[in-house]
C-alpha positions in Angstrom: 223.1 -129.1 -4.3 226.8 -130.0 -4.1 228.5 -128.4 -1.1 232.1 -128.0 0.2 231.2 -129.0 3.7 230.9 -132.1 5.9 227.6 -132.5 7.7 229.4 -132.1 11.0 229.7 -128.4 10.3 226.2 -127.8 11.4 226.4 -124.0 10.9 228.0 -124.0 7.5 226.5 -127.1 6.0 223.5 -126.0 7.9 223.3 -122.9 5.7 222.7 -125.1 2.7 220.1 -127.1 4.6 218.4 -123.9 5.8 218.4 -122.6 2.2 216.6 -125.7 1.0 214.1 -125.7 3.9 213.2 -122.1 3.3 212.7 -122.6 -0.4 210.5 -125.7 0.2 208.4 -123.8 2.8 207.9 -120.7 0.7 206.8 -122.7 -2.4 204.7 -125.3 -0.7 207.2 -128.0 -1.7 206.8 -126.9 -5.4 210.5 -126.3 -5.5 212.9 -128.7 -3.7 216.6 -128.7 -3.3 218.6 -131.5 -1.7 222.0 -130.5 -0.2 224.7 -133.1 -0.2 227.8 -133.3 1.9 231.3 -132.6 0.5 232.4 -135.6 -1.5 229.0 -137.1 -2.1 228.5 -135.7 -5.6 231.5 -133.5 -6.0 234.9 -133.1 -4.3 234.8 -130.2 -1.8 237.0 -127.9 -3.8 235.3 -128.7 -7.2 231.8 -127.4 -6.6 232.1 -124.5 -8.9 233.5 -126.7 -11.7 230.6 -129.2 -11.5 228.0 -126.5 -11.4 229.6 -124.7 -14.3 229.6 -127.9 -16.4 226.0 -128.6 -15.5 226.8 -131.9 -13.7 225.0 -130.5 -10.7 222.5 -127.6 -11.0 223.6 -125.7 -7.8 226.2 -125.6 -5.1 227.2 -124.1 -1.8 230.8 -123.2 -1.5 233.4 -120.3 -1.1 234.5 -118.4 -4.1 238.1 -118.0 -2.9 238.7 -121.7 -3.4 238.7 -121.0 -7.1 241.2 -118.1 -7.4 243.2 -120.2 -9.8 240.4 -119.7 -12.3 240.0 -116.0 -11.7 241.6 -114.0 -8.9 238.6 -111.7 -8.8 236.4 -114.4 -7.1 238.4 -113.9 -3.9 236.7 -110.6 -3.3 233.3 -112.3 -3.2 234.5 -114.3 -0.2 237.1 -112.3 1.7 240.6 -110.8 1.1 243.3 -110.3 3.7 242.8 -107.1 5.7 239.7 -106.5 3.7 236.0 -105.9 4.8 234.3 -107.4 7.9 230.9 -109.0 7.5 228.9 -105.9 7.9 231.1 -104.0 5.4 231.2 -107.0 3.0 227.4 -107.1 2.9 227.3 -103.3 2.3 229.8 -103.6 -0.6 228.1 -106.6 -2.2 224.5 -105.4 -1.9 224.8 -101.6 -2.1 228.3 -100.9 -3.3 228.2 -102.6 -6.7 230.3 -105.6 -5.6 227.7 -108.3 -6.3 226.8 -106.9 -9.7 230.4 -107.0 -10.8 230.9 -110.5 -9.5 227.8 -111.8 -11.2 229.0 -110.3 -14.5 232.2 -112.3 -14.1 230.6 -115.6 -13.1 228.1 -115.4 -15.9 230.7 -114.7 -18.6 233.4 -117.0 -17.4 231.6 -119.9 -15.8 228.0 -119.8 -17.0 227.0 -119.5 -13.3 225.0 -117.0 -11.2 225.9 -116.7 -7.6 224.4 -115.0 -4.5 225.9 -114.4 -1.0 224.6 -117.2 1.2 226.3 -117.2 4.6 229.0 -115.4 6.5 231.1 -116.7 9.5 232.1 -113.2 10.7 235.8 -112.5 11.4 237.7 -115.8 11.7 240.6 -116.8 13.9 244.3 -116.5 12.8 244.8 -120.2 13.1 246.1 -123.2 15.1 249.9 -123.5 15.6 251.9 -126.4 17.1 254.5 -123.8 18.3 254.4 -120.2 19.5 254.8 -117.4 17.0 256.9 -114.7 18.6 258.5 -113.1 15.6 258.6 -113.3 11.8 261.4 -115.8 11.9 259.0 -118.3 13.5 257.0 -118.4 10.3 259.8 -119.2 7.9 259.6 -122.8 6.7 256.3 -123.4 8.6 253.9 -125.7 6.8 250.4 -124.2 7.0 247.0 -125.0 5.6 245.7 -121.6 4.6 243.7 -121.2 1.3 243.1 -118.3 -1.1 245.0 -115.1 -0.9 245.8 -115.5 2.8 248.0 -118.4 1.6 249.7 -116.2 -1.0 250.4 -113.6 1.7 251.9 -116.2 4.0 254.0 -117.5 1.2 255.7 -114.1 1.0 256.8 -114.5 4.6 258.4 -117.9 3.9 255.5 -120.1 4.9 255.0 -123.4 2.9 251.4 -123.1 2.0 249.1 -126.1 1.6 245.4 -126.1 0.5 243.5 -129.1 1.9 239.8 -129.6 2.6 238.6 -128.9 6.1 237.9 -132.5 6.7 241.6 -133.4 6.4 243.0 -130.6 8.7 242.9 -132.6 11.9 244.8 -135.6 10.6 247.3 -133.4 8.8 248.0 -131.5 12.0 248.1 -134.6 14.2 250.6 -136.4 12.0 252.8 -133.4 11.5 252.1 -133.2 7.8 251.4 -129.5 8.6 252.5 -127.3 11.4 249.6 -124.9 11.5 246.2 -124.4 10.0 243.4 -121.9 9.9 239.8 -123.1 9.6 236.9 -121.0 10.8 236.6 -120.0 14.4 236.0 -121.4 17.9 232.6 -123.0 17.3 233.6 -125.0 14.2 237.2 -125.5 15.3 236.0 -127.1 18.6 233.7 -129.4 16.6 236.7 -130.5 14.5 238.8 -131.3 17.6 241.7 -129.2 16.4 242.7 -128.5 20.0 243.9 -132.1 20.2 246.5 -131.5 17.5 247.7 -128.0 18.3 247.5 -125.9 21.5 248.3 -122.4 20.3 245.3 -120.5 19.0 246.1 -117.2 17.4 244.0 -114.1 16.6 243.0 -111.9 14.8 241.8 -113.5 11.5 243.6 -111.0 9.3 243.2 -113.4 6.3 239.4 -113.6 6.5 237.8 -110.7 8.2 234.3 -111.2 6.7 234.1 -114.4 4.6 231.0 -114.8 2.5 229.8 -118.2 1.3 228.0 -118.4 -1.9 225.1 -120.3 -3.5 226.2 -120.9 -7.1 223.6 -121.9 -9.7 224.1 -123.1 -13.3 223.0 -120.1 -15.4 220.8 -122.3 -17.7 219.1 -123.9 -14.7 218.5 -120.6 -13.1 217.1 -119.0 -16.3 214.7 -122.0 -16.6 213.0 -121.0 -13.4 209.8 -118.9 -13.4 210.3 -115.3 -12.2 208.7 -116.0 -8.8 211.1 -118.8 -8.0 214.0 -116.7 -9.0 212.9 -114.1 -6.4 212.5 -116.9 -3.9 216.0 -118.1 -4.5 217.4 -114.6 -4.0 215.5 -113.9 -0.9 216.4 -117.3 0.7 220.1 -116.6 0.0 219.8 -113.3 1.8 218.0 -114.9 4.7 220.8 -117.6 5.1 223.4 -114.9 4.8 222.0 -113.1 7.8 221.1 -116.2 9.8 224.6 -117.8 9.6 226.3 -114.6 10.8 223.9 -114.5 13.7 224.6 -118.1 14.6 228.4 -117.7 14.6 228.2 -114.4 16.5 226.1 -116.1 19.2 228.1 -119.4 19.5 231.8 -118.5 19.1 232.4 -117.0 22.6 231.0 -120.0 24.5 233.1 -122.3 22.3 236.2 -120.3 22.9 235.6 -120.5 26.7 235.3 -124.3 26.4 238.5 -124.5 24.4 240.4 -122.4 27.1 238.8 -123.8 30.3 238.3 -127.4 29.4 241.0 -128.1 26.9 243.8 -125.8 28.0 244.1 -124.1 24.7 246.6 -121.2 24.8 245.0 -118.1 23.3 247.6 -115.8 21.7 247.5 -112.5 19.7 249.8 -112.4 16.7 252.7 -109.9 17.4 252.3 -106.5 16.0 255.4 -106.9 13.9 254.0 -110.0 12.3 250.6 -108.3 11.7 252.2 -105.2 10.1 254.3 -107.3 7.9 251.4 -109.4 6.8 249.4 -106.2 6.1 252.1 -104.9 3.9 252.5 -108.2 2.1 248.7 -108.4 1.6 248.8 -105.0 -0.1 251.5 -106.3 -2.5 249.6 -109.5 -3.3 246.4 -107.7 -4.0 248.1 -105.0 -6.1 250.1 -107.6 -8.1 246.9 -109.6 -8.7 245.0 -106.5 -9.9 247.8 -105.6 -12.4 247.7 -109.0 -14.1 243.9 -109.0 -14.9 241.8 -106.1 -16.0 238.5 -107.4 -14.5 240.2 -108.2 -11.2 241.5 -104.6 -11.2 237.9 -103.4 -11.6 236.8 -105.4 -8.6 239.9 -104.6 -6.6 239.5 -100.8 -7.2 235.8 -101.0 -6.3 236.4 -102.8 -3.0 239.5 -100.7 -2.1 237.6 -97.4 -2.5 234.6 -98.8 -0.6 236.9 -100.0 2.2 238.5 -96.5 2.6 235.1 -94.8 2.6 233.5 -97.1 5.1 236.6 -97.2 7.3 236.2 -93.4 7.9 232.5 -93.8 8.7 233.0 -96.8 11.0 235.8 -95.0 12.7 233.4 -92.5 14.2 230.5 -94.9 14.5 231.2 -98.6 15.1 234.8 -98.3 16.4 234.1 -95.2 18.5 231.1 -96.9 20.1 233.1 -100.0 21.0 235.7 -97.8 22.6 233.2 -95.8 24.5 231.3 -98.9 25.7 234.5 -100.6 26.9 
């Protein structure tokens, strides 16, 4: 299994490891998968390519790394101001999202994919200077992949897509001025606080990012039916487990960043967030207009977001407000 993650990311690369461990346990070692760190058998942003070509039978990665191949894949991961983790799972498993994405992956890449991990809502990113207004973003060099990068580009940001393992050195040397990665637990492990002190929220660009297990279609079809079910169930188990891990670990890591490393926690200004929201609507609408299949996926998630927003407004959000 090729992955996009260094081993130091014990929760994300750990998702691939847990997937392999569960499969081995459930099959009595009849079926074994060996995850490899990013770069060992495939570059971190080329996992889909090598799986599609059959060079490696399976991979663990994020679909939005490959929006250049098909914009629709971004919806399988996360889109700006889109669905949070709970909503994303609901859309994928019960709202028709996964079925549509699997249709695309099979037809375009010869791959089948399953949700296999979620970090929960991420952070807005690390900045070497404060962001007080829209003007502070113009000309900023920022590592931010996927559609979040396209949205930032509309606000005058110079967007760069680099693997996670290169973020620290790029920030430290000034090659970039800002970067978003995951959230407190992983960001602490990467030592990003040593290169930038301003830590911004909310993670508007990735409210519920889903990672994926991608399997070459021929390799998957060669499995007996019982092992196909094992693969699917292990992916679902990892999807739930990773979200629980991040939910449990992020707050303590954030406390460490603030108390021990003097990180300055900041909320993005409302004017910046509202402008980003409007720009995100433009990016998504433009993308949907250029590709019929992307429009199908866009329309599906857009409708689902509106419906679940209404329900969560009187359930989840109302409960948070009441609990205080």
